[in-house]
Residue frames relative to the residue before (quaternion, step in Angstrom):
aa qw qx qy qz dx dy dz
M 1.0000 0.0000 0.0000 0.0000 0.00 0.00 0.00
K 0.2010 -0.8172 0.5345 0.0784 3.56 -0.60 1.17
T 0.5841 -0.5722 0.4505 0.3584 3.53 -1.17 0.64
S 0.6458 0.5474 -0.3121 0.4312 3.58 1.01 -0.82
D 0.5303 0.6275 -0.4061 0.4002 3.61 1.25 -0.30
F 0.7290 0.4083 -0.2164 0.5051 3.58 1.23 -0.45
Y 0.4104 0.7063 -0.4701 0.3343 3.56 1.20 0.54
F 0.0820 0.7464 -0.6604 0.0045 3.55 -1.22 0.59
D 0.4894 -0.6737 0.4762 0.2824 3.54 -1.15 0.61
L 0.0252 -0.8196 0.5714 -0.0324 3.57 -0.67 1.10
P 0.3602 -0.7259 0.5426 0.2211 3.60 -0.63 1.09
Q 0.5743 -0.6330 0.4082 0.3208 3.58 -0.94 0.95
E 0.6594 0.5494 -0.3209 0.4004 3.57 0.98 -0.82
L 0.6285 0.5365 -0.3446 0.4454 3.62 1.23 -0.20
I 0.5250 0.6053 -0.4254 0.4208 3.60 1.26 -0.01
A 0.3695 -0.7593 0.4950 0.2046 3.58 -0.46 1.24
Q 0.2302 -0.8021 0.5419 0.1000 3.57 -0.79 1.04
D 0.7885 0.1900 -0.0851 0.5788 3.58 1.19 -0.50
P 0.4933 -0.6399 0.4871 0.3315 3.60 -1.11 0.60
L 0.5310 -0.6042 0.4800 0.3501 3.58 -1.17 0.53
E 0.6148 -0.5592 0.4011 0.3852 3.57 -1.17 0.56
D 0.7573 0.2317 -0.1278 0.5970 3.57 1.02 -0.88
R 0.4595 -0.7253 0.4448 0.2550 3.56 -0.46 1.24
S 0.7668 0.4195 -0.2101 0.4381 3.58 0.81 -1.03
S 0.5651 0.6118 -0.3888 0.3940 3.62 1.26 0.08
S 0.3514 0.7272 -0.5035 0.3068 3.59 1.26 0.24
R 0.4978 -0.6047 0.5138 0.3500 3.52 -1.28 0.31
L 0.1895 -0.7766 0.5952 0.0815 3.54 -1.22 0.56
L 0.1717 -0.7670 0.6118 0.0889 3.55 -0.69 1.12
M 0.2162 -0.7729 0.5882 0.0993 3.56 -0.70 1.14
L 0.0254 -0.8008 0.5981 -0.0155 3.58 -0.84 1.00
D 0.2977 -0.7283 0.5917 0.1758 3.56 -0.80 1.06
K 0.3844 -0.7782 0.4481 0.2142 3.57 -0.46 1.21
K 0.6716 0.4868 -0.3028 0.4693 3.60 1.19 -0.43
S 0.7958 0.3185 -0.1564 0.4907 3.59 0.74 -1.05
G 0.4131 -0.7020 0.4791 0.3270 3.58 1.16 -0.57
E 0.3854 0.7306 -0.4785 0.2980 3.59 1.29 0.11
I 0.1889 -0.7924 0.5763 0.0658 3.56 -1.04 0.85
K 0.0108 -0.7720 0.6354 -0.0085 3.54 -1.11 0.76
H 0.2981 -0.7630 0.5501 0.1622 3.58 -1.03 0.77
E 0.0148 0.8123 -0.5776 0.0795 3.55 -0.84 1.05
V 0.4242 -0.6121 0.5727 0.3426 3.55 -1.39 -0.21
F 0.6034 -0.6270 0.3380 0.3586 3.59 -0.86 0.95
K 0.6559 0.5393 -0.3370 0.4067 3.62 0.86 -0.84
N 0.6360 0.5246 -0.3293 0.4603 3.61 1.24 -0.32
I 0.3742 0.7548 -0.4728 0.2582 3.58 1.26 0.11
T 0.5288 0.6409 -0.3987 0.3881 3.58 1.21 -0.47
E 0.6260 0.5618 -0.3359 0.4238 3.59 1.11 -0.67
Y 0.7322 0.4127 -0.2205 0.4949 3.58 1.21 -0.47
L 0.5934 0.5112 -0.3692 0.5002 3.55 1.33 0.21
K 0.2378 -0.7960 0.5487 0.0936 3.56 -1.05 0.81
P 0.5912 -0.5298 0.4511 0.4079 3.58 -1.19 0.49
G 0.7424 0.3586 -0.2769 0.4936 3.58 -0.86 0.94
D 0.5375 0.5806 -0.4092 0.4544 3.57 1.28 -0.20
C 0.1897 -0.7567 0.6097 0.1404 3.55 -1.32 0.29
L 0.2318 -0.7444 0.6135 0.1259 3.54 -0.86 1.05
V 0.1680 -0.7737 0.6034 0.0955 3.59 -0.88 0.93
L 0.0753 -0.8238 0.5614 -0.0246 3.57 -0.57 1.24
N 0.3394 -0.7225 0.5678 0.2012 3.57 -1.07 0.77
N 0.1736 -0.8403 0.5095 0.0644 3.58 -0.38 1.25
T 0.2721 0.7561 -0.5453 0.2387 3.59 1.07 0.63
R 0.2622 -0.7482 0.5899 0.1531 3.53 -1.23 0.53
V 0.4166 -0.7179 0.5037 0.2395 3.57 -0.91 0.94
L 0.3528 -0.7089 0.5722 0.2135 3.55 -0.95 0.92
P 0.4206 -0.6399 0.5569 0.3217 3.63 -1.08 0.60
A 0.0256 0.9155 -0.3959 0.0668 3.47 0.80 1.28
R 0.5980 0.5413 -0.3844 0.4490 3.61 1.22 0.08
L 0.0762 -0.8121 0.5783 -0.0181 3.56 -0.58 1.25
M 0.1698 -0.7711 0.6078 0.0844 3.57 -0.85 1.00
G 0.1553 0.8068 -0.5512 0.1457 3.57 -0.63 1.13
V 0.4271 -0.6688 0.5353 0.2894 3.54 -1.26 -0.48
K 0.5197 -0.5647 0.5214 0.3731 3.54 -1.33 0.32
A 0.5425 -0.6725 0.3987 0.3074 3.56 -0.84 1.01
D 0.7291 0.4514 -0.2612 0.4431 3.61 0.97 -0.76
T 0.8074 0.2924 -0.1378 0.4936 3.60 0.80 -1.00
K 0.3474 -0.7494 0.4745 0.3043 3.58 1.31 -0.36
A 0.3453 0.7282 -0.5100 0.3008 3.60 1.21 0.45
A 0.5316 -0.6549 0.4409 0.3068 3.57 -0.97 0.90
V 0.0050 0.7843 -0.6198 0.0268 3.55 -1.09 0.79
E 0.1896 -0.7640 0.6077 0.1054 3.55 -1.13 0.72
V 0.0867 -0.7956 0.5995 0.0094 3.57 -0.85 1.03
L 0.1184 -0.7824 0.6102 0.0385 3.54 -0.90 1.01
L 0.3341 -0.7530 0.5351 0.1874 3.58 -0.60 1.15
L 0.1703 -0.8063 0.5617 0.0738 3.56 -0.78 1.04
K 0.8043 -0.1330 0.1535 0.5585 3.57 0.73 -1.04
R 0.3806 -0.7040 0.5489 0.2414 3.55 -0.95 0.91
R 0.2802 -0.7720 0.5512 0.1473 3.57 -0.69 1.11
E 0.7391 -0.2625 0.1945 0.5891 3.58 0.85 -1.00
N 0.8504 -0.0048 -0.0319 0.5252 3.55 -1.01 0.88
D 0.8085 -0.2359 0.1887 0.5051 3.59 -0.54 -1.14
I 0.5179 0.6003 -0.4351 0.4266 3.58 1.19 0.50
W 0.0474 -0.8159 0.5754 -0.0324 3.56 -0.70 1.15
E 0.3721 -0.6349 0.6146 0.2839 3.51 -1.29 0.50
T 0.0217 -0.8350 0.5466 -0.0603 3.57 -0.73 1.06
L 0.3233 -0.6628 0.6252 0.2557 3.49 -1.41 0.18
V 0.0945 -0.8272 0.5538 0.0048 3.59 -0.62 1.13
K 0.0568 -0.7675 0.6381 0.0226 3.56 -1.08 0.87
P 0.5449 -0.3337 -0.7570 0.1364 1.62 -1.44 2.02
G 0.4542 -0.7417 0.4347 0.2336 3.56 -0.80 1.04
K 0.6138 0.6098 -0.3523 0.3567 3.58 0.98 -0.83
K 0.7300 0.4220 -0.2397 0.4812 3.57 1.07 -0.69
C 0.6497 0.4834 -0.3255 0.4882 3.58 1.27 0.10
R 0.0395 0.8163 -0.5677 0.0991 3.53 0.37 1.31
P 0.6853 -0.4529 0.3447 0.4544 3.61 -1.22 0.25
G 0.7284 0.3667 -0.3082 0.4900 3.55 -0.89 1.01
T 0.5326 0.6287 -0.4063 0.3949 3.59 1.24 -0.36
K 0.2134 -0.7746 0.5846 0.1127 3.57 -0.93 0.94
L 0.1658 -0.7966 0.5802 0.0352 3.55 -1.02 0.97
C 0.1720 -0.7835 0.5931 0.0690 3.54 -1.22 0.58
F 0.0520 -0.7962 0.6028 -0.0075 3.58 -0.94 0.95
G 0.8453 0.1388 -0.0995 0.5063 3.57 -1.09 0.72
E 0.6151 -0.5855 0.3300 0.4122 3.56 0.98 0.95
G 0.7887 -0.3533 0.1601 0.4769 3.56 0.94 0.94
L 0.4274 0.6985 -0.4683 0.3319 3.58 1.27 -0.03
L 0.7691 0.0842 -0.0340 0.6326 3.54 1.22 -0.68
T 0.0338 -0.7868 0.6162 0.0117 3.59 -0.88 0.94
A 0.0946 -0.8121 0.5754 0.0201 3.56 -1.19 0.43
E 0.1544 -0.7585 0.6216 0.1203 3.53 -1.33 0.35
V 0.4117 -0.6872 0.5442 0.2491 3.55 -1.00 0.91
L 0.2311 -0.8078 0.5328 0.1010 3.58 -0.69 1.15
D 0.8151 -0.0916 0.1398 0.5546 3.57 0.86 -0.95
I 0.3380 -0.6822 0.6003 0.2450 3.55 -1.35 0.27
V 0.0999 -0.8212 0.5617 0.0118 3.57 -0.72 1.11
E 0.8389 -0.2137 0.1475 0.4784 3.56 -1.29 -0.36
E 0.8497 0.1135 -0.1379 0.4961 3.55 -1.09 0.92
G 0.6483 -0.5601 0.3154 0.4080 3.58 1.17 0.52
N 0.4046 0.7092 -0.4837 0.3152 3.59 1.25 0.15
R 0.3398 -0.7459 0.5426 0.1840 3.57 -1.19 0.61
L 0.2992 -0.6838 0.6287 0.2183 3.54 -1.15 0.70
I 0.0287 -0.8155 0.5761 -0.0478 3.56 -0.66 1.15
Q 0.2151 -0.7496 0.6114 0.1341 3.55 -1.04 0.84
F 0.2285 -0.7938 0.5558 0.0939 3.57 -0.79 1.11
S 0.1277 -0.7592 0.6336 0.0767 3.54 -1.25 0.64
Y 0.1366 0.7876 -0.5784 0.1629 3.58 -0.96 0.90
E 0.4075 -0.6485 0.5699 0.2976 3.54 -1.36 0.10
G 0.7832 0.3366 -0.2339 0.4675 3.59 -0.98 0.81
I 0.7159 -0.4114 0.3494 0.4429 3.56 -1.12 -0.81
F 0.5225 -0.6849 0.4144 0.2937 3.57 -0.71 1.13
E 0.6707 0.5166 -0.3115 0.4315 3.59 0.84 -0.97
E 0.6523 0.5076 -0.3182 0.4643 3.59 1.06 -0.71
V 0.6274 0.5157 -0.3236 0.4855 3.57 1.07 -0.76
L 0.6591 0.5154 -0.2984 0.4592 3.56 0.96 -0.92
D 0.6417 0.5238 -0.3237 0.4574 3.58 0.99 -0.81
Q 0.6605 0.5092 -0.2940 0.4669 3.56 1.12 -0.69
L 0.7996 0.3358 -0.1459 0.4759 3.59 0.89 -0.96
G 0.6893 0.5455 -0.2817 0.3845 3.57 1.03 -0.79
E 0.2789 -0.7164 0.6125 0.1840 3.51 -1.33 0.45
M 0.5827 -0.5662 0.4371 0.3858 3.56 -1.21 0.47
P 0.3904 -0.7372 0.5026 0.2269 3.61 -0.87 0.92
L 0.0680 -0.8345 0.5465 0.0197 3.57 0.43 1.21
P 0.5965 -0.5786 0.4147 0.3707 3.59 -1.11 0.64
P 0.6386 -0.5787 0.3518 0.3655 3.61 -1.12 0.60
Y 0.6519 0.5240 -0.3281 0.4391 3.60 1.13 -0.46
I 0.6262 0.4681 -0.3543 0.5130 3.61 1.27 -0.01
T 0.1300 -0.8334 0.5367 0.0223 3.55 -0.46 1.24
H 0.5882 0.5667 -0.3796 0.4345 3.61 1.20 -0.31
K 0.4724 -0.6523 0.5094 0.3031 3.58 -1.15 0.61
L 0.4066 -0.7149 0.5191 0.2327 3.56 -0.92 0.95
Q 0.3610 -0.7720 0.4894 0.1850 3.57 -0.65 1.15
D 0.7922 0.1642 -0.0654 0.5841 3.58 1.06 -0.76
K 0.4420 -0.7285 0.4612 0.2474 3.61 -0.48 1.22
N 0.6468 0.5644 -0.3239 0.3977 3.58 1.01 -0.79
R 0.5976 0.5822 -0.3702 0.4085 3.59 1.18 -0.37
Y 0.6658 0.4079 -0.3110 0.5419 3.59 1.29 -0.03
Q 0.6006 0.4636 -0.3805 0.5288 3.55 1.25 0.68
T 0.4502 -0.6153 0.5547 0.3333 3.55 -1.18 0.51
V 0.5851 -0.5929 0.4115 0.3699 3.60 -1.17 0.48
Y 0.7137 0.4115 -0.2461 0.5107 3.60 1.27 -0.32
A 0.3064 0.7650 -0.5109 0.2447 3.62 1.24 0.32
K 0.0564 -0.8444 0.5319 -0.0284 3.58 -0.82 1.00
Y 0.8206 0.2396 -0.0969 0.5098 3.59 0.75 -1.03
D 0.4233 -0.7285 0.4869 0.2302 3.58 -0.62 1.19
G 0.4643 0.7152 -0.4687 0.2308 3.56 -1.07 0.66
S 0.6544 0.5472 -0.3228 0.4101 3.60 1.18 -0.29
A 0.3425 -0.7059 0.5838 0.2086 3.51 -1.27 0.63
A 0.7658 0.1467 -0.1151 0.6155 3.56 1.33 0.03
A 0.5179 -0.6558 0.4530 0.3105 3.57 -1.15 0.58
P 0.4182 -0.6222 0.5786 0.3214 3.57 -1.24 0.46
T 0.2222 -0.8931 0.3711 0.1240 3.50 0.48 1.35
A 0.5441 0.6044 -0.4219 0.4008 3.63 1.11 -0.38
G 0.6625 0.5277 -0.3000 0.4390 3.56 1.14 -0.62
L 0.5156 0.6709 -0.4108 0.3395 3.60 1.22 -0.29
H 0.6232 0.5760 -0.3352 0.4092 3.61 1.21 -0.42
F 0.6326 0.5606 -0.3320 0.4187 3.59 1.20 -0.38
T 0.1805 -0.7323 0.6465 0.1147 3.54 -1.19 0.76
H 0.6516 -0.4825 0.3858 0.4403 3.59 -1.25 0.23
E 0.6366 0.5442 -0.3213 0.4419 3.57 1.01 -0.87
L 0.6740 0.4944 -0.2959 0.4623 3.59 0.90 -0.92
L 0.6445 0.5127 -0.3230 0.4664 3.60 1.00 -0.80
S 0.6219 0.5297 -0.3356 0.4690 3.61 1.07 -0.70
Q 0.6449 0.5197 -0.3152 0.4633 3.58 0.98 -0.86
I 0.6433 0.5308 -0.3102 0.4563 3.57 1.03 -0.85
E 0.6785 0.4774 -0.2940 0.4746 3.59 0.94 -0.87
E 0.6230 0.5480 -0.3337 0.4474 3.58 1.06 -0.75
K 0.6436 0.5260 -0.3124 0.4600 3.57 1.17 -0.56
G 0.5776 -0.6040 0.3755 0.4007 3.59 1.25 -0.14
V 0.4757 0.6356 -0.4502 0.4086 3.55 1.26 0.43
K 0.3240 -0.7446 0.5483 0.1998 3.58 -0.82 0.96
I 0.2157 -0.7564 0.6016 0.1395 3.57 -1.23 0.52
A 0.0891 -0.7797 0.6193 0.0242 3.56 -0.85 1.03
Y 0.2108 -0.7821 0.5774 0.1025 3.58 -0.81 1.03
V 0.0180 -0.7537 0.6569 -0.0047 3.55 -0.94 1.00
T 0.3051 -0.7472 0.5587 0.1911 3.58 -1.26 0.21
L 0.1311 0.7296 -0.6690 0.0546 3.53 -1.04 0.89
H 0.2946 -0.7615 0.5521 0.1688 3.57 -0.67 1.11
V 0.3350 -0.7894 0.4898 0.1570 3.52 -0.39 1.33
G 0.2357 -0.7844 0.5617 0.1170 3.57 -0.81 1.02
L 0.6478 -0.5342 0.3765 0.3915 3.55 -1.26 0.28
G 0.4738 0.6734 -0.4337 0.3660 3.56 1.26 -0.23
T 0.4799 0.6714 -0.4118 0.3864 3.55 1.30 -0.41
F 0.7605 0.3884 -0.1981 0.4811 3.59 0.98 -0.84
R 0.5275 0.6475 -0.4169 0.3586 3.56 1.25 -0.20
P 0.4233 -0.7176 0.4870 0.2623 3.61 -0.79 0.93
V 0.4938 -0.5952 0.5308 0.3464 3.53 -1.30 0.40
K 0.1868 -0.8442 0.4993 0.0565 3.58 -0.44 1.22
V 0.6439 0.4955 -0.3324 0.4790 3.59 1.25 -0.04
D 0.5373 -0.6358 0.4508 0.3224 3.59 -1.14 0.63
N 0.7218 0.3750 -0.2148 0.5407 3.55 1.08 -0.80
V 0.4711 -0.7078 0.4539 0.2664 3.58 -0.55 1.20
L 0.6664 0.5460 -0.3067 0.4047 3.58 0.94 -0.90
E 0.6509 0.5195 -0.3144 0.4557 3.60 1.22 -0.35
H 0.5204 0.6466 -0.4176 0.3698 3.61 1.26 -0.15
H 0.2236 -0.7656 0.5914 0.1189 3.57 -0.99 0.89
M 0.3411 -0.7611 0.5202 0.1837 3.57 -0.67 1.12
H 0.5027 -0.6202 0.5150 0.3121 3.54 -1.21 0.61
S 0.4648 -0.6793 0.4992 0.2707 3.57 -1.23 0.46
E 0.0248 -0.7921 0.6099 -0.0098 3.57 -1.01 0.86
Y 0.4394 -0.7003 0.5056 0.2468 3.58 -1.06 0.82
Y 0.0128 -0.7986 0.6017 -0.0051 3.58 -0.98 0.87
Q 0.0916 -0.7757 0.6223 0.0508 3.53 -1.30 0.39
V 0.0904 -0.7673 0.6340 0.0324 3.55 -1.00 0.93
S 0.3242 -0.7623 0.5299 0.1818 3.59 -0.66 1.09
K 0.6608 -0.4916 0.3900 0.4117 3.56 -1.30 0.34
E 0.6533 0.5318 -0.3041 0.4450 3.56 0.96 -0.93
A 0.6673 0.4944 -0.3019 0.4681 3.59 0.91 -0.92
A 0.6427 0.5304 -0.3221 0.4493 3.59 0.94 -0.90
E 0.6771 0.4942 -0.2910 0.4611 3.58 0.91 -0.93
T 0.6433 0.5277 -0.3200 0.4531 3.59 0.99 -0.83
I 0.6823 0.4773 -0.2843 0.4753 3.58 0.91 -0.92
N 0.6428 0.5211 -0.3229 0.4592 3.61 0.95 -0.85
E 0.6644 0.5086 -0.2992 0.4587 3.56 0.92 -0.93
T 0.6147 0.5512 -0.3412 0.4493 3.58 1.04 -0.78
K 0.6760 0.4898 -0.2903 0.4678 3.58 0.89 -0.96
E 0.6570 0.5329 -0.3088 0.4347 3.58 0.94 -0.91
K 0.7373 0.4080 -0.2189 0.4919 3.57 1.06 -0.76
G 0.5889 -0.6294 0.3506 0.3661 3.57 1.27 0.20
G 0.4545 0.6730 -0.4619 0.3566 3.59 1.24 0.31
R 0.5044 -0.6444 0.4839 0.3100 3.54 -1.29 0.26
V 0.2693 -0.7112 0.6234 0.1816 3.54 -1.11 0.76
I 0.0657 -0.8157 0.5730 -0.0434 3.55 -0.48 1.31
C 0.2030 -0.8020 0.5527 0.1007 3.57 -0.40 1.20
V 0.2669 -0.7195 0.6189 0.1672 3.53 -1.05 0.85
G 0.8370 0.0844 -0.1147 0.5283 3.53 -0.26 1.32
T 0.5945 -0.5874 0.4299 0.3416 3.51 -1.23 0.60
T 0.6099 0.5622 -0.3627 0.4246 3.61 1.12 -0.56
S 0.6350 0.5028 -0.3248 0.4883 3.60 1.03 -0.75
C 0.6221 0.5455 -0.3217 0.4603 3.54 1.06 -0.82
R 0.6940 0.4767 -0.2826 0.4595 3.57 0.80 -1.01
T 0.6108 0.5633 -0.3451 0.4366 3.58 1.13 -0.66
I 0.7558 0.3943 -0.2464 0.4610 3.58 0.60 -1.06
E 0.6328 0.5138 -0.3468 0.4640 3.60 1.09 -0.58
S 0.6271 0.5175 -0.3267 0.4819 3.60 1.17 -0.55
A 0.7292 0.4692 -0.2356 0.4389 3.55 0.95 -0.94
A 0.6253 0.5842 -0.3404 0.3897 3.61 1.11 -0.59
D 0.4336 -0.6571 0.5389 0.2997 3.56 -1.19 0.55
E 0.7610 -0.3971 0.2491 0.4484 3.60 -1.28 -0.01
N 0.6969 0.4496 -0.2634 0.4928 3.57 1.20 -0.52
G 0.5716 -0.6258 0.3688 0.3817 3.57 1.27 0.17
K 0.4871 0.6544 -0.4402 0.3751 3.60 1.22 0.32
L 0.2338 -0.7727 0.5782 0.1179 3.54 -1.10 0.77
E 0.0645 -0.7521 0.6531 0.0599 3.52 -1.25 0.61
E 0.6478 -0.4768 0.3998 0.4396 3.56 -1.27 0.27
C 0.2305 0.7814 -0.5465 0.1939 3.59 -0.72 1.02
C 0.0607 -0.7615 0.6395 0.0861 3.54 -1.36 0.14
G 0.2399 0.7689 -0.5684 0.1680 3.55 -1.22 0.39
D 0.5348 -0.5865 0.4848 0.3674 3.54 -1.31 -0.30
T 0.1224 -0.8035 0.5789 0.0646 3.56 -0.97 0.80
E 0.1181 -0.7552 0.6407 0.0719 3.52 -1.19 0.74
I 0.2272 0.8221 -0.4997 0.1509 3.57 1.24 0.44
F 0.1182 -0.7707 0.6256 0.0250 3.57 -0.94 0.98
I 0.0898 -0.8153 0.5720 -0.0012 3.56 -0.45 1.25
Y 0.1377 0.7689 -0.6063 0.1488 3.56 -0.67 1.15
P 0.7337 -0.4316 0.2579 0.4570 3.65 -1.19 0.33
G 0.6709 0.4085 -0.3696 0.4965 3.50 -0.88 1.11
Y 0.5594 0.5979 -0.3817 0.4287 3.57 1.25 -0.41
R 0.2523 -0.7489 0.5940 0.1505 3.59 -1.03 0.81
F 0.3397 -0.7615 0.5196 0.1866 3.57 -0.53 1.19
K 0.3330 -0.7707 0.5213 0.1530 3.54 -0.89 1.04
V 0.8081 0.2179 -0.0761 0.5419 3.57 1.06 -0.76
L 0.7029 0.5067 -0.2785 0.4142 3.56 0.72 -1.09
D 0.1937 -0.7630 0.6066 0.1111 3.56 -1.12 0.80
C 0.8055 0.0430 0.0358 0.5899 3.58 0.92 -0.97
L 0.2073 -0.7959 0.5639 0.0753 3.56 -1.23 0.46
I 0.1613 -0.7237 0.6633 0.1011 3.53 -1.07 0.88
T 0.1312 0.8132 -0.5447 0.1575 3.57 -0.58 1.11
N 0.4857 -0.6171 0.5163 0.3417 3.56 -1.29 0.21
F 0.5677 -0.5505 0.4631 0.4003 3.57 -1.32 -0.11
H 0.2628 -0.8285 0.4897 0.0691 3.54 -0.75 1.15
L 0.6789 -0.4981 0.3630 0.3991 3.52 -1.35 0.24
P 0.5788 -0.5635 0.4544 0.3755 3.59 -1.17 0.58
E 0.8560 0.1460 -0.1314 0.4782 3.56 -1.13 0.77
S 0.4648 0.6883 -0.4427 0.3380 3.61 1.19 0.39
T 0.6228 -0.5358 0.4106 0.3955 3.56 -1.26 0.39
L 0.6135 0.5650 -0.3473 0.4287 3.58 1.16 -0.54
V 0.6188 0.5048 -0.3339 0.5007 3.60 1.06 -0.70
M 0.6304 0.5348 -0.3266 0.4582 3.57 1.05 -0.77
L 0.6351 0.5286 -0.3265 0.4590 3.59 1.00 -0.82
V 0.6676 0.4885 -0.3013 0.4743 3.59 0.87 -0.94
S 0.6421 0.5275 -0.3103 0.4617 3.58 1.07 -0.77
A 0.5935 0.5609 -0.3607 0.4506 3.58 1.14 -0.58
L 0.6950 0.4719 -0.2604 0.4758 3.56 1.11 -0.69
A 0.8310 0.2378 -0.0807 0.4964 3.58 0.81 -1.02
G 0.5564 -0.5890 0.4084 0.4204 3.60 1.23 -0.15
R 0.5530 -0.6530 0.4105 0.3150 3.55 -0.89 0.99
E 0.6688 0.5125 -0.3148 0.4370 3.60 0.86 -0.89
H 0.6586 0.5064 -0.3081 0.4635 3.58 0.93 -0.88
V 0.6765 0.5015 -0.2956 0.4512 3.57 0.93 -0.93
L 0.6860 0.4713 -0.2977 0.4677 3.60 0.84 -0.90
D 0.6084 0.5316 -0.3478 0.4757 3.59 1.11 -0.61
A 0.6458 0.5134 -0.3126 0.4708 3.57 1.01 -0.86
Y 0.6473 0.5147 -0.3130 0.4671 3.58 1.02 -0.80
Q 0.6284 0.5226 -0.3337 0.4697 3.59 1.03 -0.74
Q 0.6352 0.5170 -0.3150 0.4796 3.56 1.06 -0.81
A 0.6455 0.5292 -0.3159 0.4512 3.57 0.99 -0.86
V 0.6378 0.5081 -0.3189 0.4830 3.58 1.03 -0.81
K 0.6573 0.5256 -0.3008 0.4485 3.57 0.92 -0.95
E 0.7333 0.4035 -0.2114 0.5047 3.57 1.02 -0.89
E 0.4166 -0.7539 0.4183 0.2884 3.56 1.37 0.14
Y 0.1197 0.7675 -0.6021 0.1848 3.52 0.75 1.12
R 0.4504 -0.6567 0.5318 0.2881 3.56 -1.27 0.46
F 0.2713 -0.8174 0.4985 0.0987 3.58 -0.79 1.08
F 0.8310 0.3030 -0.2444 0.3974 3.49 -1.49 0.43
S 0.8858 -0.1719 0.0338 0.4298 3.57 -1.33 -0.29
F 0.7816 0.2716 -0.1507 0.5409 3.60 0.85 -0.91
G 0.4879 0.7116 -0.3894 0.3223 3.55 1.29 0.23
D 0.7221 -0.4200 0.3404 0.4316 3.53 -1.35 -0.35
A 0.4585 -0.7064 0.4916 0.2216 3.54 -1.35 0.18
M 0.2406 -0.7356 0.6210 0.1236 3.48 -1.40 0.31
F 0.1413 -0.7717 0.6148 0.0807 3.59 -0.97 0.85
V 0.1549 -0.7710 0.6154 0.0537 3.55 -0.47 1.27
T 0.0216 0.8414 -0.5303 0.1023 3.56 -0.25 1.32
N 0.3832 -0.7029 0.5425 0.2545 3.53 -1.31 0.18
D 0.7508 0.3106 -0.1631 0.5596 3.55 1.27 0.07
L 0.0882 0.8201 -0.5561 0.1020 3.58 0.42 1.21
Q 0.0570 0.8090 -0.5793 0.0819 3.55 -0.56 1.19
C-alpha cells in the first residue's frame, strides 16, 4: 500500500481560512460506506440521519493557546515556542523556532517577563525540553500570552480564540482542535439528545503529529505519534450498552475513533481506562466498536484520509473527495464536514 494511493488534487482556494459565523451551517457530504452513494446536506440537518438508540462519541479535549512569541533573554532575538506535551510540573516538550540557536541553557522571555523559561535538553525530532517560571497559575498566564496553534495551512489570524474550541471542550491538553466537533452548537446537541441519541464524552489530547505528513512511500513503514487518551466509566458503559442494544456508535472525528478503538478489547468491549495510543488505522483494519464517522475533509496522503478509507474504502472516499472539490466544499480545520454512514436514506 503506497502513500501516493491516497493523493488527490486540491485547489488552494478551497482551504477554509476562517470559521463560519454559524457553526452548524457548514455543508455536509453524506457518504454511504457500502454503496459509495453520495448526498449533499447542511450540517444542522444531521439530526434527520441519527436514530434513537444511536450514540455519538465526542472528544472533549480543550486546545491550549500553546503558541508563545518571545525573545532570547540575552540577544532579544525573536523566538517562537509551541507547547507539545507537559512532561512534569512546569517542564514541557516543545517545538522551537529557530531551534538551532536555542541550545540547552538558553533563557527565554515572554510578555516582558511575565513568563520566563530555560531550555533544558534536546530530545526526539529536535524538540526542546523547556522549564517555565512565572507567578500565579500557569494556565492563566498562558491564556493571557498564548495564541491558538492554528495549522500551517491557515494563514488568517483568528479573531476569536473560542472558534478553535468545540462548545463542549473541557480538559486542557491539545495542540490542535478535534475539528469535526467544531460544527456542533449547544442547541444542536440538545436536539440530538431529545431525539433519543446518547452522547458519550471521551478525551484524546491531539498532538501536532496530526499535521505531520507521511514521509515514507510504503504506508506500513509510517510510525504514528503518541497521544494521551482517557475513557470514563460512564462513557464505556454508554458505548457498550449501545452496541448490545443494536444501536450505532458514531464517532465525531478521527480522534474519538482512535480513542475507542485503542481502548476496546478484542470483542469490542470498553472499560474505564487511560493511556497513550499510537494506533494507526488504514485500509484492512477491522473496526471493533465504531460503526459510522463524522469528520472533516483531510489533507492528501494523510493518515486521516487513510483512516476514513479504512471505514468506507479508498475508492469511495477518493470519489467523495473529488465530488467535494467539484462542488467547492471548504476543506480542513475550518471547513465542511462529511458523514460516513451505513444507512443513507
